[in-house]
VMD Tcl script that draws the C-alpha trace (Angstrom):
set ca {
  {-17.19 -6.33 -11.62}
  {-16.49 -5.93 -7.91}
  {-14.89 -2.76 -6.58}
  {-11.17 -3.07 -5.74}
  {-10.51 -2.93 -1.99}
  {-6.75 -2.24 -2.38}
  {-5.02 -0.03 -4.96}
  {-1.28 -0.12 -5.67}
  {0.09 3.43 -5.50}
  {3.84 2.75 -5.51}
  {6.10 0.07 -7.01}
  {9.88 -0.26 -7.25}
  {12.49 -2.96 -7.57}
  {14.15 -5.24 -10.07}
  {15.11 -8.40 -8.15}
  {13.14 -7.60 -5.00}
  {9.85 -5.80 -4.92}
  {8.63 -2.96 -2.70}
  {5.03 -1.84 -3.13}
  {2.59 0.40 -1.28}
  {-1.12 -0.37 -1.30}
  {-3.98 1.85 -0.07}
  {-7.18 0.42 1.39}
  {-9.96 2.20 -0.51}
  {-12.37 1.88 2.44}
  {-10.13 3.28 5.23}
  {-7.29 5.08 3.40}
  {-4.68 3.15 5.43}
  {-1.38 2.52 3.58}
  {0.33 -0.89 3.62}
  {3.94 -1.67 2.71}
  {4.71 -4.97 0.96}
  {8.30 -6.12 0.40}
  {9.30 -9.39 -1.25}
  {12.62 -10.85 -2.26}
  {13.28 -14.41 -3.35}
  {10.91 -16.73 -1.52}
  {10.23 -14.34 1.37}
  {7.86 -11.41 1.74}
  {6.19 -9.28 4.35}
  {3.26 -6.92 4.71}
  {2.91 -4.20 7.35}
  {1.02 -1.01 7.98}
  {3.07 1.95 6.75}
  {3.89 4.22 9.71}
  {4.83 7.90 9.87}
  {7.70 9.24 12.00}
  {5.45 9.34 15.09}
  {4.49 5.67 14.75}
  {0.97 6.39 13.52}
  {-0.48 4.71 10.39}
  {-0.21 6.70 7.15}
  {-3.76 7.45 5.96}
  {-4.43 8.81 2.46}
  {-7.37 11.15 1.85}
  {-10.29 9.43 0.17}
  {-11.38 9.06 -2.55}
  {-8.02 8.39 -4.19}
  {-7.38 10.40 -7.40}
  {-7.62 7.33 -9.66}
  {-10.98 6.37 -8.11}
  {-12.87 9.50 -9.19}
}
mol new
graphics top color blue
foreach p $ca { graphics top sphere $p radius 0.5 }
foreach p [lrange $ca 0 end-1] q [lrange $ca 1 end] { graphics top cylinder $p $q radius 0.2 }
display resetview
């Protein structure tokens, strides 16, 4: 089986959905939000406007 490129690390919502995914190659975090028929994906930014990068390997990858 192929290695997963993206891992879901956060999930919330009942009617809408907000999820955070981490790229297992770069550590960059992505925010996905969907509600109804609409959705959007963006790089998750810190307060300085820089991408949030998780240390690799992720704990569940070990």
